[in-house]
Each structure stands twice: as C-alpha cells, then as structure tokens.
C-alpha positions in Angstrom: -6.0 -1.6 -28.0 -4.9 -4.4 -25.7 -2.6 -7.0 -27.2 -2.9 -9.8 -24.6 -5.9 -12.1 -24.0 -5.7 -11.4 -20.2 -5.6 -7.6 -20.7 -8.7 -7.8 -22.9 -10.5 -9.8 -20.2 -9.3 -7.4 -17.5 -10.8 -4.5 -19.5 -14.2 -6.3 -19.8 -14.1 -7.1 -16.0 -13.2 -3.6 -15.0 -16.1 -2.2 -17.1 -18.6 -4.5 -15.5 -17.3 -3.7 -12.0 -17.4 0.0 -12.7 -21.0 -0.2 -13.7 -21.9 -2.2 -10.6 -20.0 0.2 -8.4 -21.7 3.3 -9.9 -25.1 1.7 -9.5 -24.6 0.8 -5.9 -23.0 4.2 -5.1 -25.9 6.1 -6.7 -28.5 3.9 -4.9 -26.8 4.6 -1.6 -26.8 8.4 -2.3 -30.5 8.2 -3.1 -31.1 6.3 0.1 -29.2 9.0 2.1 -31.3 11.8 0.4 -34.5 9.9 1.3 -33.4 9.5 4.9 -32.5 13.2 5.2 -35.9 14.2 3.7 -37.8 12.1 6.3 -39.5 14.0 9.1 -40.9 11.0 11.0 -38.6 9.5 13.6 -40.1 6.0 13.3 -39.6 5.9 9.5 -36.0 7.4 9.9 -35.2 4.8 12.5 -36.2 2.0 10.2 -34.3 3.4 7.2 -31.1 4.1 9.1 -29.8 0.5 9.5 -30.3 -0.2 5.8 -28.4 3.0 4.8 -25.6 2.2 7.3 -25.3 -1.3 5.8 -25.1 0.2 2.3 -22.3 2.6 3.4 -20.4 -0.2 5.1 -20.6 -2.4 2.0 -19.3 0.5 -0.2 -16.4 1.2 2.1 -15.5 -2.5 2.4 -15.3 -2.7 -1.4 -13.3 0.6 -1.6 -16.0 2.3 -3.7 -15.9 5.1 -1.1 -13.3 5.8 1.5 -13.9 4.2 4.9 -13.7 7.6 6.6 -16.3 9.1 4.3 -18.6 6.2 5.2 -17.9 6.7 8.9 -18.6 10.5 8.6 -21.9 9.8 6.8 -23.0 7.3 9.4 -22.2 9.6 12.2 -24.1 12.6 10.7 -27.1 10.4 9.7 -27.3 8.9 13.2 -27.1 12.4 14.8 -29.8 13.5 12.4 -32.1 10.6 13.3 -31.5 11.0 17.0 -32.3 14.7 16.7 -35.8 14.2 15.2 -38.7 14.8 17.5 
C-alpha cells in the first residue's frame, strides 16, 4: 500500500486514466471494424475522417504508438479508395 498522500492520489488518477484510455481505444477499434465491414464507398468516405481523427487522438496521448496510427490510417485510406 502507498504511504504518501501524493502516491495515493497518483494511483487513483492512473486508474481513472487507464479506464478512459481503454474505453477510447476499444471505441476506435470498433469504428475501424465498422469501416472495414462497409461495402458502400459513400458511407466509408464519411466514416474515414472520423476514424482518422480517433487514431490521431490516441497517438497524441500515447495510448497507441504513432507509427501504428499511421499504418492504420494508410491501410484504411487504401481500403476506402479501393471500394467501387
């Protein structure tokens, strides 16, 4: 158990941040799956900017690595452009 007041507070803050990060990461993964399941080019084109924004936000806060976000954005953009 933590002995200092500041370390107790840090444990609480880290737990709250962990929950928030897990929620946002899971929401982003679900959005990526939804985009990949789309067959309509118009619908995919409207979803893509929202998913890219989510990935950028996660990378900015170091929830995921910036290169992972970049790879995901590139693959999703290629997927959307390849839809007929």
